[in-house]
Z-matrix of the N, CA and C atoms (Angstrom, degrees):
N
C 1 1.445
C 2 1.527 1 107.76
N 3 1.300 2 116.26 1 137.10
C 4 1.462 3 120.51 2 -178.64
C 5 1.533 4 110.15 3 -73.71
N 6 1.331 5 117.06 4 154.99
C 7 1.475 6 119.81 5 178.07
C 8 1.531 7 112.49 6 -58.02
N 9 1.311 8 117.52 7 -36.28
C 10 1.459 9 120.31 8 179.28
C 11 1.521 10 110.54 9 -65.09
N 12 1.315 11 116.78 10 -44.24
C 13 1.464 12 120.74 11 178.46
C 14 1.530 13 110.71 12 -64.47
N 15 1.332 14 117.09 13 -38.98
C 16 1.462 15 120.57 14 177.62
C 17 1.520 16 110.64 15 -63.37
N 18 1.322 17 117.15 16 -44.42
C 19 1.462 18 120.87 17 179.85
C 20 1.520 19 111.42 18 -62.54
N 21 1.333 20 116.62 19 -40.39
C 22 1.465 21 120.25 20 177.95
C 23 1.524 22 110.90 21 -64.01
N 24 1.318 23 116.29 22 -41.18
C 25 1.459 24 120.85 23 178.52
C 26 1.529 25 110.82 24 -65.64
N 27 1.309 26 116.89 25 -44.88
C 28 1.466 27 121.05 26 179.73
C 29 1.527 28 111.84 27 -64.61
N 30 1.317 29 116.49 28 -34.30
C 31 1.467 30 120.30 29 179.66
C 32 1.525 31 111.87 30 -65.30
N 33 1.319 32 117.24 31 -21.80
C 34 1.466 33 121.48 32 -179.37
C 35 1.532 34 113.14 33 -87.41
N 36 1.319 35 117.07 34 -8.47
C 37 1.469 36 120.02 35 -179.16
C 38 1.527 37 110.97 36 -68.79
N 39 1.319 38 117.02 37 141.59
C 40 1.472 39 120.71 38 177.80
C 41 1.539 40 110.40 39 -80.75
N 42 1.314 41 116.51 40 77.87
C 43 1.464 42 121.89 41 -171.69
C 44 1.522 43 112.17 42 -59.03
N 45 1.318 44 117.91 43 -45.33
C 46 1.474 45 120.41 44 -178.69
C 47 1.528 46 110.98 45 -60.31
N 48 1.317 47 116.91 46 -43.12
C 49 1.459 48 120.61 47 179.91
C 50 1.528 49 111.23 48 -67.27
N 51 1.325 50 116.10 49 -41.36
C 52 1.465 51 119.64 50 177.72
C 53 1.524 52 111.36 51 -62.99
N 54 1.318 53 116.28 52 -41.96
C 55 1.463 54 120.42 53 179.47
C 56 1.530 55 110.91 54 -64.79
N 57 1.330 56 116.96 55 -40.62
C 58 1.470 57 120.63 56 178.49
C 59 1.529 58 110.72 57 -63.58
N 60 1.323 59 116.98 58 -42.56
C 61 1.472 60 120.70 59 178.33
C 62 1.525 61 110.98 60 -65.34
N 63 1.321 62 116.38 61 -39.36
C 64 1.463 63 120.50 62 178.02
C 65 1.529 64 110.46 63 -61.53
N 66 1.341 65 116.67 64 -44.99
C 67 1.468 66 120.26 65 179.78
C 68 1.526 67 111.15 66 -63.00
N 69 1.325 68 117.69 67 -38.82
C 70 1.468 69 120.64 68 176.43
C 71 1.527 70 110.61 69 -63.86
N 72 1.330 71 116.23 70 -36.40
C 73 1.457 72 121.09 71 -178.79
C 74 1.526 73 111.85 72 -66.98
N 75 1.335 74 118.02 73 -43.18
C 76 1.464 75 120.59 74 -176.41
C 77 1.531 76 112.84 75 -88.05
N 78 1.316 77 117.59 76 -10.09
C 79 1.466 78 120.12 77 -176.19
C 80 1.526 79 115.13 78 -57.45
N 81 1.329 80 120.51 79 -39.25
C 82 1.471 81 118.70 80 178.19
C 83 1.528 82 113.11 81 -57.86
N 84 1.309 83 117.71 82 -30.19
C 85 1.465 84 120.51 83 178.94
C 86 1.519 85 110.52 84 -86.08
N 87 1.327 86 117.02 85 -46.35
C 88 1.463 87 119.71 86 -173.85
C 89 1.520 88 113.03 87 -71.73
N 90 1.324 89 118.67 88 -26.57
C 91 1.470 90 119.27 89 -178.28
C 92 1.530 91 111.95 90 -66.10
N 93 1.316 92 117.06 91 -24.00
C 94 1.452 93 120.59 92 179.15
C 95 1.522 94 114.55 93 -87.13
N 96 1.328 95 116.25 94 -1.58
C 97 1.461 96 120.11 95 -178.65
C 98 1.528 97 109.79 96 -99.82
N 99 1.304 98 115.79 97 132.18
C 100 1.469 99 118.99 98 -177.65
C 101 1.528 100 112.63 99 -85.12
N 102 1.318 101 117.79 100 -29.95
C 103 1.466 102 120.74 101 -176.42
C 104 1.519 103 111.50 102 -92.08
N 105 1.331 104 115.98 103 132.59
C 106 1.456 105 121.51 104 179.28
C 107 1.526 106 111.70 105 -60.43
N 108 1.323 107 116.91 106 -36.63
C 109 1.468 108 118.75 107 -178.03
C 110 1.517 109 111.37 108 -65.31
N 111 1.322 110 118.06 109 -34.10
C 112 1.461 111 120.32 110 177.02
C 113 1.521 112 111.16 111 -68.68
N 114 1.326 113 116.11 112 -37.88
C 115 1.464 114 119.91 113 176.04
C 116 1.527 115 110.30 114 -62.13
N 117 1.327 116 115.77 115 -39.87
C 118 1.465 117 120.28 116 178.54
C 119 1.516 118 110.81 117 -65.22
N 120 1.314 119 117.16 118 -41.21
C 121 1.465 120 121.38 119 179.18
C 122 1.530 121 110.00 120 -63.16
N 123 1.320 122 117.60 121 -41.69
C 124 1.467 123 120.67 122 178.21
C 125 1.526 124 109.91 123 -60.58
N 126 1.329 125 116.37 124 -46.39
C 127 1.466 126 119.89 125 179.72
C 128 1.531 127 111.23 126 -60.56
N 129 1.335 128 116.62 127 -43.82
C 130 1.468 129 120.26 128 179.28
C 131 1.526 130 111.28 129 -64.32
N 132 1.314 131 116.84 130 -41.18
C 133 1.468 132 120.40 131 -179.49
C 134 1.524 133 111.07 132 -64.68
N 135 1.328 134 116.52 133 -44.59
C 136 1.472 135 119.73 134 -179.99
C 137 1.519 136 110.70 135 -65.29
N 138 1.328 137 117.07 136 -40.92
C 139 1.469 138 119.58 137 176.76
C 140 1.532 139 110.45 138 -62.63
N 141 1.315 140 116.71 139 -39.53
C 142 1.459 141 120.21 140 179.00
C 143 1.511 142 112.57 141 -65.43
N 144 1.321 143 115.83 142 -42.78
C 145 1.459 144 120.21 143 179.21
C 146 1.527 145 110.26 144 -64.21
N 147 1.326 146 116.35 145 -48.69
C 148 1.468 147 118.59 146 -178.24
C 149 1.524 148 111.10 147 -68.31
N 150 1.325 149 117.64 148 -35.81
C 151 1.459 150 120.59 149 177.98
C 152 1.513 151 111.70 150 -66.47
N 153 1.326 152 116.93 151 -40.87
C 154 1.461 153 120.76 152 178.84
C 155 1.524 154 110.20 153 -67.21
N 156 1.311 155 116.48 154 -39.70
C 157 1.461 156 119.93 155 179.63
C 158 1.523 157 110.47 156 -65.79
N 159 1.326 158 116.78 157 -44.63
C 160 1.467 159 120.85 158 179.94
C 161 1.521 160 111.42 159 -63.54
N 162 1.327 161 116.93 160 -31.80
C 163 1.463 162 121.14 161 -179.80
C 164 1.531 163 112.04 162 -82.41
N 165 1.327 164 116.80 163 -4.14
C 166 1.457 165 120.04 164 179.33
C 167 1.512 166 113.74 165 85.86
N 168 1.335 167 117.48 166 17.20
C 169 1.458 168 121.84 167 -178.15
C 170 1.522 169 112.25 168 -97.01
N 171 1.328 170 119.36 169 27.79
C 172 1.453 171 118.83 170 -174.55
C 173 1.516 172 113.51 171 -68.28
N 174 1.300 173 118.62 172 -12.00
C 175 1.467 174 119.90 173 176.37
C 176 1.524 175 110.80 174 -76.32
N 177 1.332 176 116.88 175 -23.89
C 178 1.460 177 121.00 176 178.19
C 179 1.523 178 110.05 177 -81.18
N 180 1.305 179 116.18 178 171.29
C 181 1.453 180 121.08 179 177.83
C 182 1.519 181 109.83 180 -78.22
N 183 1.303 182 116.22 181 98.00
C 184 1.460 183 120.73 182 -178.29
C 185 1.521 184 112.46 183 -70.87
N 186 1.309 185 117.45 184 -13.30
C 187 1.455 186 119.93 185 -179.60
C 188 1.518 187 113.06 186 -85.29
N 189 1.300 188 117.14 187 -3.17
C 190 1.459 189 119.03 188 -178.31
C 191 1.521 190 110.99 189 -66.89
N 192 1.295 191 115.96 190 148.64
C 193 1.463 192 120.87 191 179.27
C 194 1.509 193 112.75 192 -59.49
N 195 1.312 194 117.73 193 -31.94
C 196 1.464 195 120.67 194 -180.00
C 197 1.515 196 111.27 195 -63.06
N 198 1.321 197 117.28 196 -40.28
C 199 1.455 198 119.46 197 178.04
C 200 1.521 199 110.52 198 -66.42
N 201 1.313 200 116.78 199 -47.85
C 202 1.453 201 120.21 200 -177.42
C 203 1.518 202 111.25 201 -63.23
N 204 1.311 203 116.95 202 -45.76
C 205 1.458 204 120.32 203 -178.46
C 206 1.515 205 112.17 204 -70.11
N 207 1.319 206 116.91 205 -34.84
C 208 1.457 207 120.46 206 -177.77
C 209 1.507 208 113.55 207 -62.10
N 210 1.309 209 117.80 208 -24.55
C 211 1.462 210 120.86 209 -179.84
C 212 1.518 211 112.33 210 -76.86
N 213 1.313 212 117.23 211 -16.53
C 214 1.453 213 119.48 212 -174.73
C 215 1.515 214 113.18 213 -120.14
N 216 1.301 215 119.05 214 -13.48
C 217 1.455 216 117.65 215 177.91
C 218 1.511 217 116.18 216 150.26
N 219 1.300 218 118.19 217 19.23
C 220 1.451 219 119.79 218 175.99
C 221 1.512 220 113.48 219 102.16
N 222 1.314 221 115.80 220 171.51
C 223 1.465 222 121.50 221 -176.67
C 224 1.518 223 112.99 222 -57.42
N 225 1.304 224 116.98 223 -37.75
C 226 1.464 225 119.55 224 -176.75
C 227 1.524 226 111.77 225 -60.88
N 228 1.336 227 118.23 226 -29.36
C 229 1.462 228 121.14 227 178.68
C 230 1.524 229 110.15 228 -63.04
N 231 1.308 230 116.66 229 -45.82
C 232 1.463 231 120.15 230 -179.91
C 233 1.519 232 110.85 231 -66.60
N 234 1.313 233 116.88 232 -41.27
C 235 1.471 234 119.97 233 179.53
C 236 1.525 235 110.85 234 -63.06
N 237 1.328 236 117.32 235 -42.25
C 238 1.463 237 119.87 236 177.64
C 239 1.520 238 110.76 237 -63.23
N 240 1.319 239 117.73 238 -39.15
C 241 1.455 240 120.70 239 179.85
C 242 1.520 241 110.78 240 -63.72
N 243 1.307 242 117.20 241 -37.70
C 244 1.457 243 120.72 242 -179.93
C 245 1.516 244 112.36 243 -70.16
N 246 1.315 245 117.14 244 -28.93
C 247 1.461 246 120.87 245 -177.14
C 248 1.519 247 113.29 246 -83.47
N 249 1.328 248 118.63 247 -17.76
C 250 1.470 249 120.49 248 -174.83
C 251 1.490 250 112.14 249 -98.50
């Protein structure tokens, strides 16, 4: 699929609805955490796991920081989340 076709397809996704469903999904875990940075780490980890699974990488370690961070903006995103 060409990048233009991918961008057009992605632009049609209901991002707000997907984000709301994602927050409902992780809420049972994040509501018990007192620190915001831990909540952020949980969100990054779940996004990494689901992103790796959707990409067909379930044989790899989906719990690795690289997977979780890669879904949101690279390793530095996860490192910043851990420091705050």
